[in-house]
N, C-alpha and C positions, 0 to 999 in steps of 0.2 A: 228393818233388819228387827231391830229390839234382840232381845234374847228365844235365842234355836233352842231347842232340848237337843242334846247328841244324844245323851243315852237316858234312858229308865224301862220302867219297869214298869210288863204290862196292867194294867189291872187297875196303876192310881189317876186317873182320868177321874172327875167329879165333877159335878154338875149343880151350882151354887147358886143363889138370890142376888141378883144384882142392884144398883141402886135405876133409878127413873132417871129419864132423859140425859143420858150418859154414854158415851163411845170411847166403846173396847177396841182395842186393835190386836191381830193377831200377833202373842208374842213378845205383847208386853207385859209389866210388872200390874197384879193387883190384890186387895189386900183387905182386910175390913175394915169398916167404921161407922156405926152406929149398925148394927146388925147385919149388911149388907155389902158386895165390895164392890170397890169402888175402883180407880186408877192411883197406884206410889206415885212418891212424889222427890221430890227433891228434899233433903232432912229425914225422911222414914230412915228409924234406925234397924227398919228390920222388914220384911216385905215375904209374904205370904206363898203365891199364886203366879202364875202364868199362864194368860188366857192362851187357850190354843182356837178360838176362835177370832172371827171381827165381828162387833153387836152392834146399833146404836141401839138402846134401849126406849120404852114407848114412855108416856109420862106416868104410870106407877109403878113403885116398887114390887121388887118379887121375882122380873124374871130371868129366865137360868142362863149361866154362859161357862162355857167345858172346858176346866183349867186343868193345870200339871199339879201340887201338890212341890213345892220346894222345900229340897232337902239336901245336906249337905254333898250328896252320893254324886247328884243328877249334875252331868256338866253340861256346859252352855258356849255356845259363840255367844257372844257379846259385841254391841255397837259401843266404838270407845269417843267422850266428846272433844282428844284431840288423840293426834298419831303417838302411837304405844310403842316404847325404845326400850328394846328387851334389857341390858341394863341400870336401866330408871322401874321401871315399872314392872315387869315378869317377877314372880315368885310375891309382889307384894296385895294387900285390901285398898278399897277403893268405895266412894257412894259412889249414891248417885245424882248422876244430873237428871232426870224424868223419870219414867215410866219405860222410854225405852233405850235408856244410855248409859255407861256408869262414866262418872266423872274422875277424868285419871290424874287430875290435879287437887282433890281431896283427900285426906284418907283419918279423918272424923268417927263415920258412925263404922268404919272398915267393913264391907256388908259385901263383896265380892271379891275374889280372892282371885289373880290371875296364872295361869300356868304356863300360857306360852300365846305368844303372839299368833293371829290364824294363816295372818297372808303378810310377808315384807310388805311394807309399805302401804300397809292399807289400817283402815281407824278398827280393826275384828281381832278381839282375845278367845283364846277360848279359858275357857272359869267353873268354878263351883261359889256357889252360897256359902257366906260364914251363917248360923243359925245358932243363937241370936247375935246380929254382930259385936266385933269384940273391941271395940269402943274401947 
């Protein structure tokens, strides 16, 4: 599932160069590292883009990946690492578990702000990213 954009303005999609020998998943978070896009990870204190396509890159850096730049206005449906609880998690911001998941148990970097639970009993929430994280 990862981070599915629910609203964004037309014209924001970019094609940027990515690292070699890397698997990118559609709707996963990506960031720059050494001048090329790579997958985001647990412990990142800021994320820059959401991949809009799945791709396995070849042996050389520089293949293009379609991405959506993240800003505070875009709402995302996101997958959580555990079942979110209305009274505990809604209204708070949490860290990344990996490039596809919000870690609802950790609020150090406070990257993703949860606005509401998508479906009761599911791992899905709706929210936005804080730019930069508000640790």
